C-alpha positions in Angstrom: 2.4 -29.9 19.8 -1.3 -29.9 19.0 -1.3 -26.1 18.6 1.6 -26.3 16.2 -0.1 -29.0 14.2 -3.4 -27.1 14.1 -1.6 -23.9 12.9 0.5 -25.7 10.3 -2.1 -28.1 8.9 -5.3 -26.1 9.3 -4.8 -22.4 9.7 -1.8 -21.8 7.4 -3.4 -23.5 4.3 -6.6 -21.5 4.8 -4.6 -18.3 5.3 -2.6 -19.0 2.2 -5.7 -19.7 0.2 -7.1 -16.3 1.2 -3.9 -14.5 0.3 -3.7 -16.3 -3.1 -7.2 -15.1 -3.9 -6.7 -11.5 -2.7 -3.2 -10.9 -4.2 -4.4 -10.9 -7.9 -7.5 -8.9 -6.9 -5.3 -6.3 -5.1 -3.2 -6.0 -8.2 -6.2 -5.2 -10.4 -7.3 -2.6 -7.9 -3.9 -1.0 -8.0 -4.1 -1.0 -11.8 -7.4 0.9 -11.5 -5.9 3.5 -9.2 -5.2 6.1 -12.0 -8.8 6.4 -13.0 -9.3 9.7 -11.0 -6.3 11.1 -13.0 -7.8 10.1 -16.3 -11.1 11.6 -15.3 -9.3 14.8 -14.4 -7.7 14.9 -17.8 -11.2 14.4 -19.4 -12.6 17.3 -17.4 -9.7 19.6 -18.1 -9.3 18.7 -21.8 -5.6 18.6 -21.3 -3.0 16.6 -19.4 -1.3 19.8 -18.2 2.1 18.8 -16.6 1.1 15.2 -15.9 3.7 12.7 -17.1 3.0 9.9 -19.6 5.8 7.8 -18.1 3.5 6.1 -15.4 1.3 4.7 -18.1 4.2 3.6 -20.3 5.7 1.9 -17.3 2.4 0.3 -16.3 1.8 -1.5 -19.6 5.4 -2.6 -20.1 5.7 -3.8 -16.5 2.4 -5.7 -16.8 3.4 -7.3 -20.1 6.7 -8.5 -18.7 5.0 -10.1 -15.7 2.2 -11.5 -17.9 4.8 -13.4 -20.1 6.7 -14.5 -17.0 3.5 -15.9 -15.3 2.4 -17.5 -18.6 5.8 -19.3 -19.1 5.8 -20.5 -15.5 2.1 -21.6 -15.6 1.2 -19.2 -12.8 -2.4 -18.0 -13.3 -2.1 -15.8 -10.2 0.5 -13.7 -12.1 -0.6 -13.8 -15.7 -4.3 -13.2 -15.2 -4.0 -10.0 -13.2 -1.2 -8.7 -15.4 -3.2 -9.4 -18.6 -5.9 -7.2 -17.1 -3.2 -4.6 -16.1 -1.7 -4.6 -19.6 -5.0 -3.8 -21.3 -5.8 -1.2 -18.7 -2.4 0.3 -19.2 -2.9 0.4 -22.9 -6.3 2.2 -22.4 -4.7 4.8 -20.1 -1.8 5.3 -22.5 -4.0 5.8 -25.6 -6.5 8.1 -23.7 -3.6 10.1 -22.2 -1.9 10.9 -25.5 -5.2 12.2 -27.0 -4.8 15.2 -24.7 -1.0 15.3 -24.5 1.4 17.5 -26.5 3.6 15.7 -28.9 6.7 16.6 -26.9 7.0 17.9 -23.4 9.7 17.8 -20.7 7.1 16.3 -18.3 6.2 13.4 -20.5 9.3 13.0 -20.6 10.6 12.9 -24.2 8.0 12.6 -27.0 5.0 10.4 -27.6 6.8 8.8 -30.5 9.7 7.8 -28.2 7.2 6.2 -25.8 5.6 4.3 -28.6 9.0 3.1 -29.9 10.0 2.0 -26.4 6.8 0.0 -25.8 7.0 -1.6 -29.2 10.7 -2.6 -28.7 10.0 -4.0 -25.2 7.0 -6.0 -26.3 8.7 -7.4 -29.4 11.9 -8.1 -27.5 10.1 -9.9 -24.7 8.2 -12.1 -27.2 11.4 -13.0 -29.0 13.2 -13.7 -25.7 10.3 -15.9 -24.6 10.9 -18.2 -27.6 14.5 -18.7 -26.5 14.1 -18.6 -22.7 11.1 -20.8 -22.2 11.7 -21.0 -18.4 11.2 -17.2 -18.2 14.2 -16.8 -16.0 15.7 -13.9 -18.0 12.4 -12.2 -18.4 11.8 -12.6 -14.6 15.1 -10.9 -13.9 14.3 -8.1 -16.4 10.9 -7.6 -14.7 12.6 -7.4 -11.3 15.1 -4.8 -12.6 12.2 -2.8 -14.1 10.4 -2.9 -10.7 13.5 -1.9 -8.7 14.1 1.0 -11.0 10.6 2.3 -10.5 10.7 1.6 -6.7 13.9 3.6 -6.4 12.4 6.7 -8.1 10.5 8.0 -5.1 13.8 8.7 -3.4 14.1 11.7 -5.7 11.1 13.3 -4.1 12.3 13.0 -0.6 14.4 16.2 -0.6 11.3 18.2 -1.6 9.2 16.6 1.1 11.8 17.2 3.7 12.4 20.8 2.6 8.7 21.8 2.4 7.7 19.7 5.4 4.6 18.7 3.4 3.6 15.3 2.1 0.5 16.6 0.3 1.6 15.1 -3.0 1.6 11.6 -1.6 -1.8 10.0 -2.4 -2.6 8.2 0.9 -5.4 5.9 -0.3 -3.3 4.7 -3.3 -0.2 4.2 -1.1 -2.1 2.1 1.4 -3.5 0.0 -1.5 0.0 -0.6 -2.8 1.2 -1.5 0.7 -1.5 -4.1 1.0 -0.7 -5.4 -2.5 3.0 -5.7 -1.6 2.2 -7.5 1.7 0.0 -10.1 -0.1 2.4 -10.8 -2.9 5.4 -11.0 -0.4 3.5 -13.7 1.6 2.5 -15.6 -1.6 5.9 -15.3 -3.1 7.7 -16.6 0.0 5.3 -19.2 1.4 3.5 -20.5 -1.7 5.5 -19.8 -4.9 9.0 -19.7 -3.3 9.9 -17.4 -6.1 12.6 -14.8 -5.5 11.5 -12.8 -8.5 8.2 -12.2 -6.7 9.1 -11.6 -3.1 12.3 -9.5 -3.5 10.7 -6.6 -5.4 7.4 -6.8 -3.4 9.4 -6.6 -0.1 11.1 -3.5 -1.5 7.7 -2.1 -2.5 6.4 -2.8 1.0 9.3 -0.9 2.6 8.9 2.1 0.3 5.1 2.2 0.7 5.6 2.2 4.5 8.2 5.0 4.1 5.7 7.1 2.2 2.9 6.5 4.7 5.4 7.4 7.5 6.1 10.7 5.7 2.4 11.3 5.3 1.8 10.7 9.0 4.7 12.8 10.1 4.2 15.8 7.8 0.6 15.6 6.8 -0.4 18.0 4.1 1.7 20.8 5.5 1.1 24.5 4.8 -1.4 24.7 2.0 0.7 27.1 -0.1 3.8 25.0 -0.2 2.7 22.9 -3.2 1.5 24.5 -6.4 -1.4 23.0 -8.3 1.1 22.0 -11.0 3.2 20.1 -8.6 0.2 18.4 -7.1 -1.1 17.4 -10.4 2.2 15.9 -11.4 2.2 13.7 -8.3 -1.5 12.8 -8.4 -0.6 9.5 -9.8 2.9 8.4 -8.9 4.7 6.1 -11.3 6.9 4.7 -8.6 4.6 2.0 -7.2 3.4 0.3 -10.3 4.7 -3.1 -9.4 2.1 -5.8 -9.5 3.2 -9.4 -10.2 
């Protein structure tokens, strides 16, 4: 009885306080993950075959969660995503300086990406005026995350065929795994918010899957992945979720 009381009344609150502090910090660290890719673009003077989509997804995803956190008075959510939104805008603007106006790897055109970002930001702001609880925006943010989380499944056939997981950035994937664990704990035990713990649980599972593939296949034969393919996967857009 005493042990149960000690865990519930002493250890659990302290554990939750640590998780609540670390979760937003881990989100910011994940937002900073693409810096090596941006530096590579600076060095090369071109984006090559790198996609613009991850940065478009990042700033839109962060904006949705910023508005959701603001409407629900959750500083843990809106502070980290405010940072993520501005970082995403910086990545986006710097990327298009070196990008072609249209490329199949962007995909689409830069103008289309601009239009999509503008429409989503404007639409979210208008929706926030109607749905002050943020319920609909929360559902949209979850759908946005689920769509991104599902995208790594497209790469699985290539990994299985080549027996190489060289394109999976191990450090980044571990960081996303830690981020997903922290937000799942906070979402379930503190916030009791299904919009938080459902997508983070999914992200946790997919991060673990990617780490499993990395452990099983390693980098494989060095000649199985071309520099172009490796560059495209240097910063994967599939794990951008950060509530």
